[in-house]
C-alpha positions as CSV (number, residue, x, y, z in Angstrom):
1,M,18.6,7.7,-18.5
2,Q,16.0,10.4,-18.8
3,I,13.0,9.5,-16.6
4,Q,9.7,10.5,-18.0
5,T,7.3,8.5,-15.9
6,V,7.0,7.6,-12.2
7,I,4.5,5.0,-11.0
8,F,3.7,4.7,-7.3
9,D,2.4,2.0,-5.0
10,A,-0.3,3.1,-2.6
11,G,-0.3,1.6,0.9
12,N,2.8,2.5,3.0
13,T,4.2,4.4,0.0
14,L,1.6,7.2,-0.4
15,L,-1.1,6.2,2.1
16,T,-1.1,5.5,5.8
17,P,-3.9,5.1,8.3
18,A,-5.2,8.4,9.7
19,L,-6.8,6.4,12.5
20,P,-4.3,4.4,14.5
21,E,-5.0,0.7,14.1
22,A,-4.7,0.0,17.8
23,Q,-7.3,2.6,18.6
24,V,-9.6,1.3,16.0
25,F,-9.4,-2.2,17.4
26,H,-9.8,-0.9,21.0
27,D,-12.9,1.1,20.0
28,A,-14.4,-1.9,18.1
29,A,-14.0,-4.3,21.0
30,L,-15.3,-1.7,23.4
31,S,-18.4,-1.2,21.3
32,L,-19.0,-5.0,21.9
33,G,-18.5,-4.6,25.6
34,V,-14.9,-5.9,25.8
35,Q,-12.1,-3.7,27.2
36,V,-8.6,-4.3,25.6
37,D,-5.6,-2.3,26.4
38,V,-4.4,-0.1,23.5
39,D,-0.7,-0.7,24.3
40,L,-1.3,-4.5,24.2
41,I,-3.0,-4.2,20.8
42,E,-0.1,-2.1,19.6
43,N,2.4,-4.7,20.7
44,H,0.7,-7.4,18.7
45,I,0.2,-5.4,15.4
46,P,3.7,-6.3,14.1
47,A,2.8,-10.0,14.4
48,M,-0.3,-9.3,12.4
49,Y,1.7,-8.0,9.6
50,R,4.2,-10.9,9.8
51,Y,1.1,-13.1,9.4
52,Y,0.2,-11.1,6.3
53,E,3.6,-11.7,4.8
54,E,3.1,-15.4,5.3
55,L,-0.2,-15.2,3.5
56,F,1.3,-13.2,0.7
57,A,4.2,-15.6,0.3
58,R,1.8,-18.6,0.0
59,D,-0.5,-17.0,-2.5
60,N,-0.1,-13.4,-3.7
61,S,-2.9,-13.9,-6.3
62,L,-5.5,-13.2,-3.6
63,W,-5.1,-9.5,-4.4
64,A,-6.5,-10.1,-7.9
65,D,-10.1,-10.6,-6.7
66,D,-12.1,-8.1,-4.7
67,E,-13.8,-10.6,-2.4
68,R,-10.5,-12.4,-1.6
69,A,-8.7,-9.0,-1.2
70,A,-11.2,-8.0,1.4
71,G,-10.8,-11.4,3.0
72,I,-7.1,-10.7,3.5
73,W,-7.9,-7.9,5.9
74,L,-10.6,-9.9,7.8
75,D,-8.2,-12.8,8.1
76,M,-5.4,-10.6,9.5
77,Y,-7.8,-8.9,11.9
78,Q,-9.1,-12.2,13.2
79,Y,-5.5,-13.3,13.8
80,L,-4.9,-10.1,15.8
81,C,-8.0,-10.9,17.8
82,D,-6.7,-14.4,18.5
83,L,-3.5,-13.0,19.8
84,L,-5.4,-10.6,22.0
85,G,-7.5,-13.5,23.5
86,I,-10.8,-12.1,22.1
87,S,-11.4,-14.8,19.4
88,Q,-15.0,-15.1,20.4
89,I,-15.8,-11.5,19.2
90,G,-13.1,-11.7,16.4
91,P,-15.5,-11.7,13.5
92,Q,-17.5,-8.7,14.7
93,V,-14.3,-6.7,15.6
94,S,-12.7,-7.6,12.3
95,Q,-15.7,-6.4,10.3
96,L,-15.9,-3.2,12.3
97,A,-12.2,-2.5,11.7
98,F,-12.6,-3.3,8.0
99,D,-15.6,-1.0,7.6
100,T,-13.7,1.8,9.3
101,Y,-10.9,1.6,6.8
102,L,-13.3,1.6,3.9
103,N,-14.0,5.2,4.8
104,P,-11.6,7.6,3.0
105,R,-11.4,9.8,6.2
106,S,-9.6,6.9,7.8
107,W,-6.6,7.4,5.6
108,K,-4.1,10.2,5.0
109,V,-1.0,10.7,2.8
110,F,2.5,10.9,4.3
111,D,4.0,14.4,4.8
112,D,6.4,13.9,1.9
113,V,3.7,12.9,-0.6
114,L,2.2,16.3,-1.7
115,P,5.6,18.1,-2.1
116,T,6.8,15.1,-4.1
117,L,3.8,14.9,-6.4
118,E,3.8,18.7,-7.0
119,G,7.5,18.7,-7.7
120,L,7.3,15.8,-10.2
121,Q,4.3,17.5,-11.8
122,S,6.3,20.7,-12.2
123,Q,9.0,18.7,-14.0
124,D,6.4,17.4,-16.4
125,I,6.8,13.8,-15.1
126,N,4.0,11.5,-16.1
127,L,2.5,10.0,-12.9
128,G,0.6,6.7,-12.3
129,L,-0.3,4.4,-9.5
130,I,-0.5,0.6,-9.3
131,S,-1.5,-1.1,-6.1
132,N,-2.5,-4.4,-4.6
133,W,-5.8,-3.2,-3.2
134,D,-9.5,-3.9,-3.2
135,S,-12.1,-1.8,-5.1
136,S,-12.1,0.9,-2.4
137,L,-8.8,2.4,-3.6
138,E,-10.1,5.1,-5.9
139,S,-12.6,6.5,-3.3
140,I,-9.8,6.5,-0.7
141,L,-7.4,8.3,-3.0
142,A,-10.1,10.8,-3.9
143,G,-10.7,11.4,-0.2
144,T,-7.0,12.4,0.3
145,G,-7.2,14.8,-2.7
146,I,-4.3,13.3,-4.7
147,T,-6.3,11.6,-7.5
148,P,-5.8,14.5,-10.0
149,F,-2.0,14.0,-10.0
150,F,-2.4,10.6,-11.7
151,K,-3.0,9.8,-15.3
152,A,-3.7,6.2,-14.5
153,I,-4.8,4.4,-11.3
154,I,-4.8,0.6,-11.2
155,S,-6.2,-1.4,-8.4
156,S,-5.3,-5.1,-8.5
157,A,-8.8,-6.4,-7.5
158,V,-10.5,-4.2,-10.2
159,V,-8.3,-5.4,-13.1
160,G,-7.9,-9.0,-12.0
161,L,-4.1,-8.8,-11.9
162,H,-1.7,-8.4,-9.0
163,K,1.9,-7.5,-8.2
164,P,4.4,-8.9,-8.7
165,Q,2.8,-10.2,-12.0
166,P,4.5,-8.5,-14.9
167,E,1.0,-8.1,-16.6
168,I,-0.1,-5.5,-14.1
169,F,3.0,-3.4,-14.7
170,D,2.5,-3.8,-18.4
171,L,-1.1,-2.5,-18.1
172,G,0.2,0.5,-16.2
173,I,2.7,1.3,-18.9
174,E,0.1,0.9,-21.6
175,E,-2.5,3.2,-19.8
176,L,0.2,5.8,-19.3
177,G,1.5,5.6,-22.8
178,A,5.0,5.2,-21.2
179,S,8.1,3.4,-22.0
180,K,9.6,0.9,-19.5
181,D,13.1,2.1,-19.9
182,T,12.2,5.7,-18.9
183,T,9.9,4.7,-16.0
184,L,10.6,4.5,-12.2
185,Y,8.3,2.4,-10.0
186,V,8.3,3.4,-6.3
187,G,7.1,1.1,-3.6
188,D,7.7,-0.2,-0.1
189,H,7.4,-4.0,-0.5
190,L,10.5,-5.8,-1.6
191,D,8.8,-8.7,-3.5
192,A,5.6,-7.1,-4.8
193,D,7.1,-3.7,-5.7
194,I,10.8,-3.9,-6.1
195,I,11.5,-7.3,-7.5
196,G,8.2,-7.3,-9.4
197,A,9.0,-4.0,-11.1
198,A,12.5,-5.0,-11.9
199,R,11.4,-8.3,-13.5
200,S,8.9,-6.3,-15.5
201,G,11.6,-4.0,-17.0
202,L,10.9,-0.9,-14.9
203,T,13.5,0.7,-12.7
204,P,12.4,0.2,-9.0
205,V,13.0,2.5,-6.1
206,L,12.4,1.2,-2.6
207,I,10.9,3.7,-0.2
208,D,12.3,2.6,3.2
209,R,11.1,5.1,5.7
210,H,11.9,3.0,8.7
211,N,15.3,1.9,7.4
212,K,14.4,-1.8,7.5
213,H,16.5,-2.6,4.4
214,E,19.6,-0.6,5.3
215,G,21.9,-3.2,3.8
216,L,20.0,-3.6,0.5
217,T,22.2,-3.7,-2.6
218,G,21.3,-3.8,-6.3
219,Y,18.3,-1.4,-6.0
220,L,17.8,2.3,-5.5
221,R,16.6,3.1,-2.0
222,I,15.3,6.3,-0.4
223,R,14.1,7.3,3.0
224,D,11.8,10.2,1.9
225,L,9.8,10.5,-1.3
226,R,11.2,14.0,-1.8
227,D,14.5,12.4,-2.5
228,L,13.0,11.5,-5.9
229,L,13.1,15.2,-6.9
230,G,16.8,15.4,-6.5
231,M,17.3,12.2,-8.4
232,L,15.3,13.5,-11.4
233,S,16.2,17.1,-11.5
């Protein structure tokens, strides 16, 4: 199979917070006169993301609406505040954290992103991006400097579709003028990205930087995005 197109997910695939979440929450609480230990916050963040997975499993369509997509983050952040015992200031802390991550300077790309995008571009690979994200995605991507690499950028909340719906992958293929049987989709989420892309007829590749899915079978799995260059050369 000759791959001609690669479509990427955004969060945890290309983008990661430039400002550590624990520090953001510490600073937000402190600005309201409440001192919370950074290490304690850090210890509870995995539980916050497990809570997200529960929300996603119950209703993944929440990513298809901008207001509901923003609400996901506020709900997660309030849950973290509950775990930290600061529920009374949870709404204010949640809003401060949310506003922080609307700023493109609060995000960065992983170290393997630019070499990978440049390498794929040099191989004349068509590049696109499909993400479950709110309407801030394009400004965040622009802030990291990687927007020019992509022929199409699709945010779920903007188009009213969401992963793992096949329609959002179909839209990406259409905007890129690509063919499903020559397209890879690269993402970090097993359900939204890998199973969703596979069901839509694309070839999925799981980026598993932390080796959480070591025993995964039936799908391509990489630990570093630069591994794509060897796969496609």
